[in-house]
Each structure stands twice: as C-alpha cells, then as structure tokens.
KOLFI-605866 format. One record per residue (C-alpha): x, y, z. Coordinates in pm, whole numbers, plus 50000, padded with zeros to 5 digits. Each point is the difference from the previous one (the first is absolute). Example, Ala and Ser with C-alpha at 12.3 -4.5 7.8 and 13.67 -1.06 7.14 Angstrom:
512304955050780;501375034449934;
REM end
This chain:
500115000750008;501265032449896;499455032550176;499155035249873;502555029350187;497585027649868;497785016650237;496595001549935;498425009249680;500845036049939;502795007650251;503245010249889;502384978750144;503295006950240;503064985750006;502195012550317;503345006049915;502835001450199;503785005449945;502454979350166;503815012949979;503654993550148;500184968450226;498034973950089;499964995350327;496904997450242;498215034249974;499804994949619;498994960050116;497175018550251;498825027849794;499334973649692;499064981750200;496825026450165;499575013049643;499214965949898;497544996050258;498715034049978;499255001749645;497944965450015;497965011150229;499315036749808;498724972549738;502555013049731;500944981349717;503554996250012;502545012250190;503145021049807;503584998050177;502745014349808;502724989050070;503725010249991;502244983150233;503344984050059;499194976250190;499814993350346;499314973750281;499254958849903;497275004050332;498255034049908;500324983549570;497884971550130;497805020750205;498685019649700;499764970949797;497404984350213;498145030350034;499875000349653;499394961249900;496895002450291;498565032149837;496305001850024;500325023649638;502715002349762;503585016150044;502115015349670;503735001550065;500825033749793;504025008049956;499535034049930;501095028149928;502334996649708;503734993150134;498404978550297;500914964250132;498814970750174;502974980950110;500844969950252;496615001950212;498555024649769;500254973849740;498364973750195;497075022850109;499695010449645;499774964649863;497444988350300;497315029249854;496984992549873;500625024149720;504165008549957;500585029249758;503075022149924;500355032949852;502865002749747;503525009950053;499254981050380;501794964850061;499194964250195;502464978050188;503094999650192;497994975150195;502794982150208;500124995150372;502645020250184;500614988650353;499495020350334;502905000850295;502564973349957;499434962350073;503064994550201;502234986049707;500914994949659;498654966049936;496675002450181;499695038149822;499864976149624;498464974650129;496935018050184;500035028149654;499694961949780;496714994850208;498705033950008;500145007549647;498454961349912;497555011650226;499545034249871;499884984349613;497054977850086;497865023250165;501165025849666;498794969449783;496874992550183;498395030749979;500535009249622;499034965149961;496615006550187;499775031849762;501154986649641;502595014049998;503914997749866;500674969750323;503574995149867;501195039949959;498575005550345;502624968250136;502305018949809;499775034050127;500324984150378;503114974649825;502185024549823;498485035450049;498425002949670;498685033149917;497545010949698;498685027649875;496385008449929;499444984649695;501704975350048;498654984750313;496215007749741;501784979849757;501114972750240;496794998250142;501305011550388;497875029650013;496385005849807;500335030649880;501905030749885;498065034050027;501775035149963;496995018350260;497224989050333;497215002049721;501784983349734;500284972350236;496844997850131;498304999749625;502404972249918;499184975950340;496415005249934;497894972249944;502884970450118;498754975350250;502964993450247;499764980050362;499555017450374;499524986850343;496454991249894;500214988449688;499925008849650;498775035749824;500055022949757;502335032850032;497315030349895;502495028350028;499805021149657;498665033350071;500564992850395;500135025750258;503545003450145;499815004550335;503895011350128;500684984650395;502335025350146;502984977850234;499175006350304;502395021150188;501204971450220;500964977349737;501415028449772;502395010550381;500704956550049;501095000249632;502195029250036;501514984250309;501494974949795;501535014749796;503904986950050;501395030750018;497285013750272;500154970850155;503825006350047;499825033450127;497204987850256;502314975250146;502915025350033;497695029250155;498984973350201;502854990750176;501485036750044;496835012750128;500474975950275;503645003050016;499455034750094;497294992550242;502214977450201;502695024750029;497545031050050;497324985350241;496805012050056;500355023449614;497054971949918;498995010949662;503064983449834;499634966650185;496085000949896;500875007349618;502884976450024;498004969150094;497585013849751;502334999349700;501154967850079;496924981150035;499045014049632;503444989449895;499264966650132;496914993149841;501455017049658;502634976350014;497934971649905;499895001849668;503865005449948;502704974750072;502425011750275;503144990250022;500724993750384;503965006549926;498705033749866;497855010650303;502704984650236;502905025949800;497365026750051;499524995250372;503984992250069;500245039949800;497855012850262;502464979350257;502775018949857;498515037949998;498764993350372;503394989650123;501375029549837;498025020450212;502064982450319;503314988349846;502725024749891;500214985549609;501055035049824;497124985749763;501004967349857;496814987350201;498305022549854;501464992349638;499634964550156;496295007450008;498665014849705;502074973249816;498074974950190;496275014049957;501225007649574;501334966249959;496964984950216;497195020849747;501224986949734;499854964450114;496225004050162;498364993849729;501464968849893;498574994949637;500825019349706;496855010649847;498755038749941;497495000950244;501344982750249;503475019349995;500775033550200;500835030449862;503545018150044;498095031550078;498284981250310;503224980850060;501835031450005;497445019350213;500314969850264;503315006950077;500735036049992;497235002350219;501714972750244;503165020650014;497735032950036;498164983550272;502644984550220;502565024149955;497465030150058;497074996150166;500554965450195;503555010250100;497955034950137;497744980250220;502784979850152;502065030150079;496865012850166;498774971450158;503904997750188;500655029650066;500415020250309;496235018050078;500045033950017;496725012950137;498574994750388;501484989550295;502414970449801;500435029349781;502695011850311;502054974950063;503995009249882;498615037649972;502695030850071;498545019050261;501535024850340;499915001350342;498345031050150;500944987050322;502454986450187;498704959149954;501594981150299;498354972750001;496055022349891;500035036449849;498935012749684;500654996649663;498965016649660;499114976349682;498385006949703;498405036350140;498904983250309;500994995950357;500244972950143;500564982450417;503334980949892;502534975950181;503164995649930;502414968150209;502895021049970;500245039450122;499035024749686;500745036850053;497055025849832;500885008749647;501324969249908;498814981949668;498724967150111;498314972849808;496974977050046;500744963250121;496064991850107;496845014550119;497684985250324;497135018849939;500515039350000;503564992950163;502485002849798;503634980550016;502915014049843;503825003250001;502805022149891;499744998849622;503794996150045;499374966350222;496984988449770;500434972049766;
REM end
C-alpha cells in the first residue's frame, strides 16, 4: 500500500527546511532528530536538510541515520550550495536519506573512519582499525542497498576514502538527483515513491511552501564550541583561570570562568582526536611557567614552557585533517598569551600574595619612628604620624630612632633602629 505525503485537497504542501553546516556531533544529531519529529507532527510533506559537512562523530552519525530510517515523513538530504561537501559521516547520512540530492559543484565521499585517541600500541591500533573499517563498510553497504543505491561504491568510500562529484554520483547511482536550486529539486522529486518508517509514501513537493527552520541558539552555540580551535582556546583559558584563582584566592571570577571553560572544552573534545602526549606537553609547559615564578632560571624555564606548549599544541589534534587541525594563529596566540600571563599577570599576583603587608596594624611591623620620651622600659614613640605607648627591653633616649618589632594590643614594642634586625 502506497500512502500519499500530500496534504488535504486544495492545501499547499509544506516542506520544512533546515541547514546543517559544520561538524557532525551531538548538537547536529539532536537538531536533526528534533526537526524530523517536529516536521512529522506538523504534517509536512517532507523535511529538507541542506548539508555541508566535513564529517564528525560516528555515534552522532548513527543517531542521525536511525532518526532518518524511522522518520514518519520523507527526509531529503541535499548537499548545497555549490562548493559544499558531504564527506566522511556526511556521506553515510546522504546515502541513508529517502531522497539523496546534490548541487553541481559539490562532492561526496572520503568516508574512511578515523580513530579518536590511542588504543595502546601500534599492533592493537591496526587490528582495531581493521575491525572498525569492516563494520563501517557493512553499515554503508546495507544502507545503500536499503535505498536501492550503489552499495559497492558506498563500501569503497569507506575502504579507500573514494570521493566523487555530483555528476559522477548521479551516474554511479549513489544519489537520486542533481539540482541547481531547492525549487528545481522539489519539482524533480515530486511523485517519487519512497519508504518511510510507517510504509511507502508518494512525494508531493512540487510548488511546496518552504518553511525555513532556524537553528536554535543552543545548537548553534554548541556547534561553535566543537570547533577544534575554539575548544583549544577554551581549554587554555580554563587552565589559566583556575591557576590565577589558586595564586590569588578570593578573585572568584577567574576560577568560575576557568571551570566553565574547561567543562565546555572537554565537551567539545568528544568530536576531535586528542593526543594525550600533546596534552601532557601543554600541562608540562604550564608547570615550567609556574616554576619560573619561584626559581631564578634567568628565563630558561619560560623558554622551555613556551616551546613545550607550542609542540604540545601541534600534537594535540593527532589527525592531519583540515577540519580537525589547529590553526597556527591559534597556537601562536596561546603561546604569546601564556608568556604575558605568567610573566605579567600571574607574577604580579604571586608578588602581591607574598609581599609585606603595608596597611593596618600588621603594616607597622618593621617601620621606623622616633622616641618622643625616654623609653626605659616604657615611654612614647611617634610612628606613622601617630603617638604610641612604647616598651623597650633596652633603654632608648628621647629623639633616638626606633624600629617597631611587635604590637601587643595598643602598646608598641620597639628597639633602637641601630640594634633591630
């Protein structure tokens, strides 16, 4: 039985449209799943996903694929605009869609999985990667077969990172349609019979009203945070905020912001392959800078800290991929900020913490004044513009200079300035 996705007689069909640009991670998966549910509840004829992605997390990709396979309405994945791509995880999402479409000037492929973090040794890495590739191949092949697309190419995209253009994808039965615009796409797919979660439906999309769904702010923010450069900067700001709070207790704001930034950074690092060696070098560099504040190394520890942070930053993202690599601008900015932070801000905080108190009663200890009367053992001393009752273990003549050595209530204990040490 074939159902119709069209609305009632005389009603203009609606197609909900969302944009998914950037890394496929938890925010993108939640947004797509939520959009499928909302579009289905609203009785839309289809959900159109404008896709441009370099790839992302396997777990998030599978969550999206599951939502598409179980969708109550047709999901059209359209690689758009010209110059966009559906790489890595995006390839599998495109293959899983009820309708797969691309704009001229786009490409799809390079779906070979990559590891996130180390496994323990090289042999284990190879064995584990072979299993992961086999699993990913089977997954891509089954989805392509389910949609009547080129299962062999889907497996090849995983196995050898094959990548093809929109026209090649159409000729190779990887996608269904190549269209230059959304309106053209909706006209071309009108009347197609596709399979959704509840059965087979006929698309009624010609002349449909496009309902553009804006990405909620929370998903936009989380997607921005998952950018490797942003996550890296958040991590370093977090480290320095907490360090400043440790060396200057009571400031509160640096510690709070540092903790928030670290939590956000750790959330973002779910989507990028982190090298523990790189992270260790960054922490070691921070330790070198902290030691510089306490050890007279004549700048050698600062140099070692800067070099360690720079090398660690280069190693931090351990995959040479354009969307997973840190920019040199970010690394240079962090190294420069580290030098300024430790040599300037933090050293000032340390000096302020350990410097002699200069205000209040404690600030009087060690100050120089003069004896207004003989002090033997009691008398009067003038210190800091105030006349104090004074005691001295050795006689002090009026007019002699004295140094404050202690305070006992409102009585000042003094010694001759020439004798006090």
